[in-house]
NURONU-131556 format. One record per atom (N, C-alpha, C): residue number from 1; atom name; x, y, z. Coordinates in Angstrom, 1 decimal. Layout:
<rs>
(r NUM; CA; (X; Y; Z))
...
</rs>
This chain:
<rs>
(r 1; N; (0.8; -1.2; 0.0))
(r 1; CA; (0.0; 0.0; 0.0))
(r 1; C; (0.9; 1.3; 0.0))
(r 2; N; (2.0; 1.2; 0.7))
(r 2; CA; (2.9; 2.4; 0.7))
(r 2; C; (3.5; 2.6; -0.7))
(r 3; N; (3.8; 1.5; -1.4))
(r 3; CA; (4.3; 1.7; -2.7))
(r 3; C; (3.3; 2.4; -3.6))
(r 4; N; (2.1; 2.0; -3.5))
(r 4; CA; (0.9; 2.6; -4.3))
(r 4; C; (0.8; 4.1; -3.9))
(r 5; N; (0.8; 4.3; -2.6))
(r 5; CA; (0.7; 5.7; -2.1))
(r 5; C; (1.7; 6.6; -2.7))
(r 6; N; (3.0; 6.1; -2.6))
(r 6; CA; (4.1; 6.9; -3.1))
(r 6; C; (4.0; 7.1; -4.6))
(r 7; N; (3.6; 6.1; -5.4))
(r 7; CA; (3.4; 6.2; -6.8))
(r 7; C; (2.3; 7.2; -7.1))
(r 8; N; (1.2; 7.1; -6.4))
(r 8; CA; (0.1; 8.1; -6.6))
(r 8; C; (0.5; 9.5; -6.3))
(r 9; N; (1.2; 9.6; -5.2))
(r 9; CA; (1.8; 11.0; -4.8))
(r 9; C; (2.7; 11.5; -5.9))
(r 10; N; (3.5; 10.7; -6.4))
(r 10; CA; (4.4; 11.2; -7.5))
(r 10; C; (3.6; 11.7; -8.7))
(r 11; N; (2.5; 11.0; -9.0))
(r 11; CA; (1.7; 11.4; -10.1))
(r 11; C; (1.0; 12.7; -9.8))
(r 12; N; (0.5; 12.8; -8.6))
(r 12; CA; (-0.1; 14.2; -8.3))
(r 12; C; (0.9; 15.3; -8.3))
(r 13; N; (2.1; 15.0; -7.8))
(r 13; CA; (3.1; 16.1; -8.0))
(r 13; C; (3.3; 16.4; -9.4))
(r 14; N; (3.3; 15.5; -10.4))
(r 14; CA; (3.4; 15.8; -11.7))
(r 14; C; (2.3; 16.6; -12.3))
(r 15; N; (1.1; 16.2; -11.8))
(r 15; CA; (-0.1; 17.0; -12.2))
(r 15; C; (0.0; 18.5; -11.8))
(r 16; N; (0.5; 18.7; -10.5))
(r 16; CA; (0.6; 20.0; -10.1))
(r 16; C; (1.6; 20.8; -10.9))
(r 17; N; (2.8; 20.2; -11.2))
(r 17; CA; (3.7; 20.8; -12.0))
(r 17; C; (3.1; 21.0; -13.4))
(r 18; N; (2.5; 20.1; -14.0))
(r 18; CA; (1.9; 20.3; -15.3))
(r 18; C; (0.9; 21.4; -15.4))
(r 19; N; (0.3; 21.7; -14.3))
(r 19; CA; (-0.6; 22.9; -14.2))
(r 19; C; (0.1; 24.2; -14.2))
(r 20; N; (1.4; 24.2; -14.0))
(r 20; CA; (2.2; 25.4; -13.9))
(r 20; C; (2.5; 25.9; -12.5))
(r 21; N; (2.1; 25.0; -11.5))
(r 21; CA; (2.3; 25.4; -10.1))
(r 21; C; (3.6; 24.8; -9.6))
(r 22; N; (4.0; 25.3; -8.5))
(r 22; CA; (5.2; 24.8; -7.8))
(r 22; C; (4.8; 23.9; -6.6))
(r 23; N; (5.0; 22.6; -6.8))
(r 23; CA; (4.6; 21.7; -5.7))
(r 23; C; (5.4; 21.8; -4.5))
(r 24; N; (6.5; 22.6; -4.5))
(r 24; CA; (7.3; 22.9; -3.3))
(r 24; C; (6.9; 24.1; -2.5))
(r 25; N; (6.0; 24.9; -3.0))
(r 25; CA; (5.5; 26.0; -2.3))
(r 25; C; (4.7; 25.6; -1.0))
(r 26; N; (4.7; 26.5; 0.0))
(r 26; CA; (4.3; 26.1; 1.3))
(r 26; C; (2.9; 25.4; 1.3))
(r 27; N; (2.0; 26.0; 0.6))
(r 27; CA; (0.6; 25.5; 0.6))
(r 27; C; (0.4; 24.1; -0.2))
(r 28; N; (1.4; 23.8; -1.0))
(r 28; CA; (1.3; 22.6; -1.8))
(r 28; C; (2.2; 21.5; -1.5))
(r 29; N; (3.1; 21.7; -0.5))
(r 29; CA; (4.1; 20.7; -0.2))
(r 29; C; (3.6; 19.4; 0.2))
(r 30; N; (2.5; 19.3; 0.9))
(r 30; CA; (1.9; 18.0; 1.3))
(r 30; C; (0.7; 17.5; 0.4))
(r 31; N; (0.4; 18.5; -0.6))
(r 31; CA; (-0.8; 18.1; -1.3))
(r 31; C; (-0.7; 16.9; -2.1))
(r 32; N; (0.4; 16.5; -2.8))
(r 32; CA; (0.5; 15.2; -3.5))
(r 32; C; (0.1; 14.0; -2.7))
(r 33; N; (0.6; 13.9; -1.4))
(r 33; CA; (0.4; 12.9; -0.5))
(r 33; C; (-1.1; 12.9; -0.1))
(r 34; N; (-1.6; 14.1; 0.3))
(r 34; CA; (-3.0; 14.2; 0.7))
(r 34; C; (-3.9; 13.7; -0.4))
(r 35; N; (-3.7; 14.2; -1.6))
(r 35; CA; (-4.6; 13.9; -2.7))
(r 35; C; (-4.5; 12.3; -3.0))
(r 36; N; (-3.3; 11.8; -2.9))
(r 36; CA; (-3.2; 10.4; -3.1))
(r 36; C; (-4.0; 9.5; -2.1))
(r 37; N; (-3.9; 10.0; -0.8))
(r 37; CA; (-4.7; 9.3; 0.3))
(r 37; C; (-6.2; 9.5; 0.0))
(r 38; N; (-6.5; 10.7; -0.4))
(r 38; CA; (-7.9; 10.9; -0.7))
(r 38; C; (-8.4; 10.0; -1.8))
(r 39; N; (-7.7; 9.9; -2.8))
(r 39; CA; (-8.0; 9.0; -4.0))
(r 39; C; (-8.1; 7.6; -3.6))
(r 40; N; (-7.2; 7.1; -2.7))
(r 40; CA; (-7.3; 5.8; -2.2))
(r 40; C; (-8.7; 5.6; -1.5))
(r 41; N; (-9.0; 6.5; -0.6))
(r 41; CA; (-10.2; 6.5; 0.1))
(r 41; C; (-11.5; 6.5; -0.8))
(r 42; N; (-11.5; 7.4; -1.8))
(r 42; CA; (-12.6; 7.5; -2.7))
(r 42; C; (-12.8; 6.4; -3.6))
(r 43; N; (-11.8; 5.5; -3.7))
(r 43; CA; (-11.8; 4.3; -4.6))
(r 43; C; (-11.6; 3.0; -3.9))
(r 44; N; (-11.9; 3.1; -2.6))
(r 44; CA; (-11.7; 1.9; -1.7))
(r 44; C; (-12.7; 0.7; -2.0))
(r 45; N; (-13.6; 0.9; -2.9))
(r 45; CA; (-14.5; -0.2; -3.3))
(r 45; C; (-13.8; -1.3; -4.1))
(r 46; N; (-12.7; -0.9; -4.7))
(r 46; CA; (-11.9; -1.8; -5.4))
(r 46; C; (-11.3; -2.9; -4.6))
(r 47; N; (-11.2; -2.6; -3.3))
(r 47; CA; (-10.6; -3.5; -2.4))
(r 47; C; (-11.6; -4.2; -1.4))
(r 48; N; (-12.9; -4.2; -1.8))
(r 48; CA; (-13.9; -4.8; -1.0))
(r 48; C; (-14.6; -5.8; -1.9))
(r 49; N; (-15.1; -6.8; -1.2))
(r 49; CA; (-15.8; -7.9; -1.9))
(r 49; C; (-17.2; -8.0; -1.3))
(r 50; N; (-18.2; -8.4; -2.1))
(r 50; CA; (-19.6; -8.5; -1.7))
(r 50; C; (-19.7; -9.5; -0.6))
(r 51; N; (-19.0; -10.6; -0.6))
(r 51; CA; (-19.2; -11.6; 0.5))
(r 51; C; (-18.6; -11.1; 1.8))
(r 52; N; (-17.5; -10.4; 1.8))
(r 52; CA; (-16.9; -9.9; 3.1))
(r 52; C; (-17.9; -8.8; 3.6))
(r 53; N; (-18.4; -8.0; 2.7))
(r 53; CA; (-19.3; -6.9; 3.1))
(r 53; C; (-20.5; -7.3; 3.7))
(r 54; N; (-21.2; -8.3; 3.1))
(r 54; CA; (-22.5; -8.9; 3.6))
(r 54; C; (-22.2; -9.6; 4.9))
(r 55; N; (-21.1; -10.3; 5.0))
(r 55; CA; (-20.6; -11.0; 6.2))
(r 55; C; (-21.7; -11.9; 6.8))
(r 56; N; (-22.5; -12.6; 6.1))
(r 56; CA; (-23.5; -13.5; 6.6))
(r 56; C; (-24.8; -12.9; 7.1))
(r 57; N; (-25.0; -11.6; 6.8))
(r 57; CA; (-26.1; -10.9; 7.3))
(r 57; C; (-27.4; -11.1; 6.5))
(r 58; N; (-27.6; -12.3; 6.0))
(r 58; CA; (-28.8; -12.7; 5.3))
(r 58; C; (-29.6; -13.7; 6.2))
(r 59; N; (-30.9; -13.3; 6.5))
(r 59; CA; (-31.6; -14.0; 7.4))
(r 59; C; (-32.9; -14.6; 6.9))
(r 60; N; (-33.3; -15.8; 7.4))
(r 60; CA; (-34.5; -16.4; 7.1))
(r 60; C; (-35.7; -15.5; 7.4))
(r 61; N; (-36.7; -15.4; 6.5))
(r 61; CA; (-37.8; -14.6; 6.8))
(r 61; C; (-39.0; -15.0; 5.9))
(r 62; N; (-40.3; -14.9; 6.5))
(r 62; CA; (-41.4; -15.2; 5.8))
(r 62; C; (-42.0; -14.0; 5.0))
(r 63; N; (-41.3; -12.9; 5.2))
(r 63; CA; (-41.7; -11.6; 4.5))
(r 63; C; (-41.6; -11.9; 2.9))
(r 64; N; (-42.7; -11.5; 2.3))
(r 64; CA; (-42.7; -11.7; 0.8))
(r 64; C; (-43.4; -10.5; 0.1))
(r 65; N; (-43.4; -9.4; 0.8))
(r 65; CA; (-43.9; -8.1; 0.3))
(r 65; C; (-42.6; -7.2; 0.1))
(r 66; N; (-42.9; -6.1; -0.6))
(r 66; CA; (-41.7; -5.2; -1.0))
(r 66; C; (-41.1; -4.6; 0.3))
(r 67; N; (-39.8; -4.6; 0.3))
(r 67; CA; (-39.0; -3.9; 1.3))
(r 67; C; (-38.2; -2.8; 0.5))
(r 68; N; (-38.3; -1.5; 1.0))
(r 68; CA; (-37.7; -0.4; 0.4))
(r 68; C; (-36.9; 0.4; 1.4))
(r 69; N; (-35.6; 0.7; 0.9))
(r 69; CA; (-34.7; 1.5; 1.7))
(r 69; C; (-34.5; 2.8; 0.8))
(r 70; N; (-34.9; 3.9; 1.3))
(r 70; CA; (-34.8; 5.1; 0.5))
(r 70; C; (-33.6; 6.0; 0.9))
(r 71; N; (-33.3; 6.9; 0.0))
(r 71; CA; (-32.4; 8.0; 0.3))
(r 71; C; (-31.1; 7.6; 0.9))
(r 72; N; (-30.4; 6.6; 0.3))
(r 72; CA; (-29.1; 6.2; 0.8))
(r 72; C; (-28.1; 7.2; 0.0))
(r 73; N; (-27.4; 8.0; 0.8))
(r 73; CA; (-26.5; 8.9; 0.1))
(r 73; C; (-25.4; 8.1; -0.6))
(r 74; N; (-24.9; 8.7; -1.8))
(r 74; CA; (-23.9; 8.1; -2.5))
(r 74; C; (-22.9; 9.2; -3.0))
(r 75; N; (-21.7; 8.9; -3.0))
(r 75; CA; (-20.6; 9.7; -3.6))
(r 75; C; (-19.7; 8.9; -4.4))
(r 76; N; (-19.6; 9.2; -5.7))
(r 76; CA; (-18.7; 8.5; -6.6))
(r 76; C; (-17.9; 9.4; -7.5))
(r 77; N; (-17.0; 8.8; -8.3))
(r 77; CA; (-16.3; 9.6; -9.2))
(r 77; C; (-16.6; 9.1; -10.6))
(r 78; N; (-16.8; 10.1; -11.5))
(r 78; CA; (-17.1; 9.9; -12.9))
(r 78; C; (-15.8; 9.3; -13.6))
(r 79; N; (-16.0; 8.2; -14.2))
(r 79; CA; (-14.8; 7.6; -14.8))
(r 79; C; (-14.2; 8.4; -16.0))
(r 80; N; (-15.0; 9.3; -16.5))
(r 80; CA; (-14.5; 10.0; -17.7))
(r 80; C; (-13.8; 11.3; -17.3))
(r 81; N; (-14.0; 11.9; -16.2))
(r 81; CA; (-13.4; 13.2; -15.8))
(r 81; C; (-12.8; 13.1; -14.4))
(r 82; N; (-13.0; 12.0; -13.7))
(r 82; CA; (-12.6; 11.9; -12.3))
(r 82; C; (-13.1; 13.0; -11.4))
(r 83; N; (-14.3; 13.5; -11.7))
(r 83; CA; (-15.0; 14.4; -10.9))
(r 83; C; (-16.1; 13.8; -10.2))
(r 84; N; (-16.6; 14.3; -9.0))
(r 84; CA; (-17.6; 13.6; -8.2))
(r 84; C; (-18.9; 13.7; -8.9))
(r 85; N; (-19.7; 12.6; -8.7))
(r 85; CA; (-21.2; 12.8; -8.7))
(r 85; C; (-21.8; 12.3; -7.3))
(r 86; N; (-22.8; 13.0; -7.0))
(r 86; CA; (-23.3; 12.9; -5.6))
(r 86; C; (-24.8; 12.8; -5.7))
(r 87; N; (-25.4; 11.9; -4.9))
(r 87; CA; (-26.8; 11.8; -5.0))
(r 87; C; (-27.4; 10.8; -4.0))
(r 88; N; (-28.5; 10.1; -4.3))
(r 88; CA; (-29.1; 9.2; -3.4))
(r 88; C; (-29.6; 8.0; -4.2))
(r 89; N; (-29.6; 6.9; -3.5))
(r 89; CA; (-30.0; 5.6; -4.1))
(r 89; C; (-31.2; 5.0; -3.3))
(r 90; N; (-32.2; 4.5; -4.0))
(r 90; CA; (-33.3; 3.9; -3.5))
(r 90; C; (-33.3; 2.4; -3.9))
(r 91; N; (-33.4; 1.5; -2.9))
(r 91; CA; (-33.4; 0.1; -3.3))
(r 91; C; (-34.7; -0.6; -2.7))
(r 92; N; (-35.3; -1.4; -3.5))
(r 92; CA; (-36.4; -2.2; -3.1))
(r 92; C; (-36.2; -3.6; -3.5))
(r 93; N; (-36.7; -4.5; -2.7))
(r 93; CA; (-36.6; -5.9; -3.1))
(r 93; C; (-37.8; -6.7; -2.6))
(r 94; N; (-38.2; -7.8; -3.2))
(r 94; CA; (-39.2; -8.7; -2.8))
(r 94; C; (-38.5; -9.9; -2.2))
(r 95; N; (-38.5; -10.2; -1.0))
(r 95; CA; (-37.8; -11.2; -0.4))
(r 95; C; (-38.5; -12.6; -0.8))
(r 96; N; (-37.7; -13.6; -0.9))
(r 96; CA; (-38.1; -14.9; -1.2))
(r 96; C; (-37.5; -15.9; -0.3))
(r 97; N; (-37.9; -15.7; 1.0))
(r 97; CA; (-37.3; -16.6; 2.0))
(r 97; C; (-36.2; -16.0; 2.9))
(r 98; N; (-35.6; -14.9; 2.3))
(r 98; CA; (-34.4; -14.3; 3.0))
(r 98; C; (-34.4; -12.8; 3.0))
(r 99; N; (-34.1; -12.2; 4.0))
(r 99; CA; (-33.9; -10.7; 4.1))
(r 99; C; (-32.4; -10.4; 4.4))
(r 100; N; (-32.1; -9.1; 4.0))
(r 100; CA; (-30.7; -8.7; 4.2))
(r 100; C; (-30.7; -7.7; 5.3))
(r 101; N; (-29.7; -7.8; 6.1))
(r 101; CA; (-29.5; -6.8; 7.2))
(r 101; C; (-29.5; -5.3; 6.6))
(r 102; N; (-30.2; -4.5; 7.3))
(r 102; CA; (-30.5; -3.1; 6.8))
(r 102; C; (-29.2; -2.3; 6.4))
(r 103; N; (-28.2; -2.3; 7.2))
(r 103; CA; (-27.0; -1.6; 7.0))
(r 103; C; (-26.2; -2.1; 5.7))
(r 104; N; (-26.5; -3.3; 5.3))
(r 104; CA; (-25.8; -3.9; 4.1))
(r 104; C; (-26.2; -3.2; 2.9))
(r 105; N; (-27.4; -2.6; 2.9))
(r 105; CA; (-27.8; -1.9; 1.6))
(r 105; C; (-26.8; -0.7; 1.4))
(r 106; N; (-26.7; 0.1; 2.4))
(r 106; CA; (-25.7; 1.3; 2.3))
(r 106; C; (-24.3; 0.8; 2.0))
(r 107; N; (-23.9; -0.3; 2.6))
(r 107; CA; (-22.6; -0.8; 2.4))
(r 107; C; (-22.4; -1.3; 0.9))
(r 108; N; (-23.4; -1.9; 0.3))
(r 108; CA; (-23.4; -2.3; -1.0))
(r 108; C; (-23.3; -1.1; -1.9))
(r 109; N; (-24.1; -0.1; -1.6))
(r 109; CA; (-24.1; 1.1; -2.5))
(r 109; C; (-22.6; 1.8; -2.4))
(r 110; N; (-22.1; 1.9; -1.1))
(r 110; CA; (-20.7; 2.5; -1.0))
(r 110; C; (-19.7; 1.7; -1.8))
(r 111; N; (-19.8; 0.3; -1.7))
(r 111; CA; (-18.8; -0.5; -2.3))
(r 111; C; (-18.6; -0.2; -3.8))
(r 112; N; (-19.8; -0.1; -4.4))
(r 112; CA; (-19.8; 0.1; -5.9))
(r 112; C; (-19.6; 1.6; -6.2))
(r 113; N; (-20.1; 2.5; -5.4))
(r 113; CA; (-19.9; 3.9; -5.7))
(r 113; C; (-18.4; 4.3; -5.5))
(r 114; N; (-17.7; 3.7; -4.6))
(r 114; CA; (-16.3; 4.0; -4.3))
(r 114; C; (-15.4; 3.4; -5.4))
(r 115; N; (-15.8; 3.5; -6.6))
(r 115; CA; (-15.0; 3.0; -7.8))
(r 115; C; (-15.2; 4.1; -8.9))
(r 116; N; (-14.4; 4.1; -9.8))
(r 116; CA; (-14.5; 5.0; -11.0))
(r 116; C; (-15.8; 4.4; -11.7))
(r 117; N; (-16.8; 5.3; -12.0))
(r 117; CA; (-18.1; 4.7; -12.3))
(r 117; C; (-18.8; 5.7; -13.4))
(r 118; N; (-19.7; 5.1; -14.1))
(r 118; CA; (-20.8; 5.9; -14.7))
(r 118; C; (-22.1; 5.4; -13.9))
(r 119; N; (-23.0; 6.4; -13.8))
(r 119; CA; (-24.2; 6.1; -13.0))
(r 119; C; (-25.1; 4.9; -13.5))
(r 120; N; (-25.1; 4.7; -14.8))
(r 120; CA; (-25.9; 3.6; -15.4))
(r 120; C; (-25.3; 2.3; -14.9))
(r 121; N; (-24.1; 2.1; -14.9))
(r 121; CA; (-23.4; 0.8; -14.5))
(r 121; C; (-23.5; 0.7; -13.0))
(r 122; N; (-23.4; 1.8; -12.2))
(r 122; CA; (-23.6; 1.7; -10.8))
(r 122; C; (-24.9; 1.2; -10.4))
(r 123; N; (-26.0; 1.7; -11.1))
(r 123; CA; (-27.3; 1.3; -10.8))
(r 123; C; (-27.5; -0.3; -11.1))
(r 124; N; (-27.1; -0.7; -12.2))
(r 124; CA; (-27.1; -2.1; -12.4))
(r 124; C; (-26.3; -3.0; -11.5))
(r 125; N; (-25.1; -2.6; -11.1))
(r 125; CA; (-24.2; -3.3; -10.2))
(r 125; C; (-24.9; -3.5; -8.8))
(r 126; N; (-25.5; -2.4; -8.3))
(r 126; CA; (-26.2; -2.5; -7.0))
(r 126; C; (-27.4; -3.5; -7.1))
(r 127; N; (-28.2; -3.3; -8.1))
(r 127; CA; (-29.3; -4.2; -8.3))
(r 127; C; (-28.9; -5.7; -8.4))
(r 128; N; (-27.9; -6.0; -9.2))
(r 128; CA; (-27.4; -7.3; -9.4))
(r 128; C; (-26.8; -7.9; -8.0))
(r 129; N; (-26.1; -7.0; -7.3))
(r 129; CA; (-25.6; -7.5; -6.0))
(r 129; C; (-26.7; -7.8; -5.0))
(r 130; N; (-27.7; -6.9; -4.9))
(r 130; CA; (-28.8; -7.3; -4.0))
(r 130; C; (-29.5; -8.6; -4.4))
(r 131; N; (-29.7; -8.8; -5.6))
(r 131; CA; (-30.3; -10.0; -6.1))
(r 131; C; (-29.5; -11.2; -5.9))
(r 132; N; (-28.2; -11.1; -6.0))
(r 132; CA; (-27.2; -12.1; -5.8))
(r 132; C; (-27.2; -12.6; -4.3))
(r 133; N; (-27.2; -11.7; -3.4))
(r 133; CA; (-27.1; -12.1; -2.0))
(r 133; C; (-28.4; -12.5; -1.4))
(r 134; N; (-29.5; -12.0; -1.9))
(r 134; CA; (-30.8; -12.3; -1.3))
(r 134; C; (-31.6; -13.4; -2.1))
(r 135; N; (-31.3; -13.6; -3.3))
(r 135; CA; (-32.1; -14.5; -4.2))
(r 135; C; (-33.5; -13.9; -4.3))
(r 136; N; (-33.7; -12.7; -4.2))
(r 136; CA; (-35.0; -12.0; -4.2))
(r 136; C; (-35.8; -12.3; -5.4))
(r 137; N; (-37.1; -12.2; -5.2))
(r 137; CA; (-38.1; -12.5; -6.3))
(r 137; C; (-38.0; -11.3; -7.2))
(r 138; N; (-37.5; -10.1; -6.7))
(r 138; CA; (-37.4; -8.9; -7.6))
(r 138; C; (-36.5; -7.9; -6.9))
(r 139; N; (-35.9; -7.1; -7.7))
(r 139; CA; (-35.0; -6.0; -7.1))
(r 139; C; (-35.2; -4.8; -8.0))
(r 140; N; (-35.3; -3.6; -7.4))
(r 140; CA; (-35.4; -2.4; -8.1))
(r 140; C; (-34.5; -1.3; -7.4))
(r 141; N; (-33.8; -0.6; -8.3))
(r 141; CA; (-32.8; 0.4; -7.9))
(r 141; C; (-33.1; 1.7; -8.7))
(r 142; N; (-33.2; 2.9; -8.0))
(r 142; CA; (-33.2; 4.2; -8.6))
(r 142; C; (-32.1; 5.0; -8.0))
(r 143; N; (-31.3; 5.7; -8.9))
(r 143; CA; (-30.3; 6.6; -8.4))
(r 143; C; (-30.6; 7.9; -9.0))
(r 144; N; (-30.6; 8.9; -8.1))
(r 144; CA; (-30.6; 10.3; -8.6))
(r 144; C; (-29.4; 11.0; -8.2))
(r 145; N; (-28.7; 11.7; -9.2))
(r 145; CA; (-27.4; 12.2; -8.8))
(r 145; C; (-27.1; 13.5; -9.6))
(r 146; N; (-26.3; 14.3; -9.0))
(r 146; CA; (-25.8; 15.5; -9.6))
(r 146; C; (-24.3; 15.3; -10.0))
(r 147; N; (-23.9; 15.6; -11.2))
(r 147; CA; (-22.6; 15.3; -11.8))
(r 147; C; (-21.8; 16.6; -11.9))
(r 148; N; (-20.7; 16.6; -11.2))
(r 148; CA; (-19.8; 17.8; -11.2))
(r 148; C; (-19.2; 18.0; -12.6))
(r 149; N; (-19.1; 16.9; -13.4))
(r 149; CA; (-18.6; 17.0; -14.7))
(r 149; C; (-19.5; 17.8; -15.6))
(r 150; N; (-20.8; 17.8; -15.3))
(r 150; CA; (-21.8; 18.6; -16.0))
(r 150; C; (-22.0; 19.9; -15.4))
(r 151; N; (-21.8; 20.1; -14.1))
(r 151; CA; (-22.0; 21.3; -13.4))
(r 151; C; (-20.8; 22.3; -13.4))
(r 152; N; (-19.6; 21.8; -13.3))
(r 152; CA; (-18.5; 22.6; -13.1))
(r 152; C; (-17.7; 22.9; -14.4))
(r 153; N; (-18.0; 22.1; -15.4))
(r 153; CA; (-17.2; 22.2; -16.7))
(r 153; C; (-18.2; 21.9; -17.8))
(r 154; N; (-17.7; 21.9; -19.0))
(r 154; CA; (-18.6; 21.6; -20.1))
(r 154; C; (-19.8; 22.6; -20.3))
(r 155; N; (-21.0; 22.0; -20.2))
(r 155; CA; (-22.1; 22.8; -20.4))
(r 155; C; (-22.6; 23.6; -19.1))
(r 156; N; (-22.0; 23.3; -18.0))
(r 156; CA; (-22.2; 24.1; -16.7))
(r 156; C; (-23.6; 24.2; -16.4))
(r 157; N; (-24.4; 23.2; -16.2))
(r 157; CA; (-25.8; 23.2; -15.9))
(r 157; C; (-25.9; 22.7; -14.5))
(r 158; N; (-26.1; 23.7; -13.6))
(r 158; CA; (-26.0; 23.4; -12.1))
(r 158; C; (-27.3; 22.7; -11.6))
(r 159; N; (-28.4; 22.8; -12.4))
(r 159; CA; (-29.6; 22.3; -11.8))
(r 159; C; (-30.1; 20.9; -12.4))
(r 160; N; (-29.1; 20.4; -13.2))
(r 160; CA; (-29.4; 19.1; -13.8))
(r 160; C; (-29.2; 17.9; -12.8))
(r 161; N; (-30.2; 16.9; -12.9))
(r 161; CA; (-30.1; 15.7; -12.1))
(r 161; C; (-30.3; 14.6; -13.0))
(r 162; N; (-29.4; 13.5; -12.9))
(r 162; CA; (-29.5; 12.4; -13.7))
(r 162; C; (-30.3; 11.3; -12.9))
(r 163; N; (-31.3; 10.6; -13.4))
(r 163; CA; (-32.0; 9.5; -12.8))
(r 163; C; (-31.8; 8.4; -13.6))
(r 164; N; (-31.5; 7.2; -12.9))
(r 164; CA; (-31.3; 5.9; -13.6))
(r 164; C; (-32.1; 4.9; -12.8))
(r 165; N; (-32.6; 3.9; -13.5))
(r 165; CA; (-33.3; 2.8; -12.8))
(r 165; C; (-33.0; 1.4; -13.4))
(r 166; N; (-33.0; 0.4; -12.5))
(r 166; CA; (-32.9; -1.0; -12.9))
(r 166; C; (-33.9; -1.7; -12.2))
(r 167; N; (-34.6; -2.6; -13.0))
(r 167; CA; (-35.7; -3.4; -12.5))
(r 167; C; (-35.3; -4.8; -12.8))
(r 168; N; (-35.4; -5.7; -11.8))
(r 168; CA; (-35.1; -7.1; -12.1))
(r 168; C; (-36.3; -7.9; -11.5))
(r 169; N; (-36.5; -9.1; -12.1))
(r 169; CA; (-37.6; -10.1; -11.6))
(r 169; C; (-38.8; -9.5; -11.6))
(r 170; N; (-39.5; -9.5; -10.4))
(r 170; CA; (-40.9; -9.1; -10.2))
(r 170; C; (-41.1; -7.6; -10.6))
(r 171; N; (-40.1; -6.8; -10.4))
(r 171; CA; (-40.3; -5.4; -10.7))
(r 171; C; (-40.2; -5.2; -12.2))
(r 172; N; (-39.6; -6.0; -13.0))
(r 172; CA; (-39.5; -5.9; -14.4))
(r 172; C; (-40.9; -6.5; -15.0))
(r 173; N; (-41.3; -7.6; -14.4))
(r 173; CA; (-42.5; -8.4; -15.0))
(r 173; C; (-43.8; -7.7; -14.6))
(r 174; N; (-43.9; -7.1; -13.5))
(r 174; CA; (-45.2; -6.6; -13.0))
(r 174; C; (-45.2; -5.1; -13.1))
(r 175; N; (-46.1; -4.5; -13.9))
(r 175; CA; (-46.3; -3.0; -13.9))
(r 175; C; (-46.8; -2.5; -12.6))
(r 176; N; (-47.7; -3.3; -12.0))
(r 176; CA; (-48.2; -2.8; -10.7))
(r 176; C; (-47.0; -2.7; -9.6))
(r 177; N; (-46.2; -3.7; -9.6))
(r 177; CA; (-45.1; -3.7; -8.6))
(r 177; C; (-44.1; -2.6; -8.9))
(r 178; N; (-43.9; -2.3; -10.2))
(r 178; CA; (-42.9; -1.2; -10.6))
(r 178; C; (-43.6; 0.1; -10.2))
(r 179; N; (-44.9; 0.3; -10.5))
(r 179; CA; (-45.6; 1.5; -10.2))
(r 179; C; (-45.6; 1.8; -8.7))
(r 180; N; (-45.9; 0.7; -7.8))
(r 180; CA; (-45.8; 0.9; -6.4))
(r 180; C; (-44.5; 1.3; -5.9))
(r 181; N; (-43.4; 0.7; -6.4))
(r 181; CA; (-42.0; 1.1; -6.1))
(r 181; C; (-41.8; 2.6; -6.4))
(r 182; N; (-42.1; 3.0; -7.6))
(r 182; CA; (-41.8; 4.4; -8.1))
(r 182; C; (-42.7; 5.3; -7.3))
(r 183; N; (-43.9; 5.0; -6.9))
(r 183; CA; (-44.7; 5.9; -6.1))
(r 183; C; (-44.1; 6.1; -4.7))
(r 184; N; (-43.6; 5.0; -4.2))
(r 184; CA; (-43.0; 5.0; -2.8))
(r 184; C; (-41.7; 5.9; -2.8))
(r 185; N; (-41.0; 5.7; -3.9))
(r 185; CA; (-39.7; 6.6; -4.0))
(r 185; C; (-40.0; 8.0; -4.2))
(r 186; N; (-41.1; 8.4; -4.9))
(r 186; CA; (-41.5; 9.8; -5.2))
(r 186; C; (-42.1; 10.4; -3.9))
(r 187; N; (-42.8; 9.5; -3.1))
(r 187; CA; (-43.4; 10.1; -1.9))
(r 187; C; (-42.4; 10.8; -0.9))
(r 188; N; (-42.7; 12.0; -0.5))
(r 188; CA; (-41.8; 12.6; 0.5))
(r 188; C; (-42.5; 12.5; 1.9))
(r 189; N; (-41.7; 12.1; 2.8))
(r 189; CA; (-42.2; 11.8; 4.1))
(r 189; C; (-42.3; 13.0; 4.9))
</rs>
């Protein structure tokens, strides 16, 4: 890990120099190492596995109606510009004999969000992970996010929000189930 940190730090030093700044000036002396540590933290999802994350927190249950976890915050980095996108994720599933510990939904979101991503793939990866660990009869995921690559550069549209969805199993097959999920997501408490 130290070799990786040193390598990343050297790259950040090169970026600072490439921008025309002096990486040895007082305010920037420790910036390459701080930036490298930050990048390691922001991409820590590469060093996590679904099995370790879930850690056996799948429990037998007779519940067979929709379970929804709303407004899970997410922070990710756009793989095209390495700029953040920030938003929230809503996950629903229809248990088929097993339920997942509540905190594991947030951990699954974080594991995939803490990688270089595009929102479309992130949505799919979260849905497939929940389906994999629960063997649910259906899984639905909606992500709403603001992308700094669109807000800070390029077209500079500060009020744009991207929404993506992924429906698996019962949510894909049943319009009524899909509608119920989307109405619950849209409802403000």
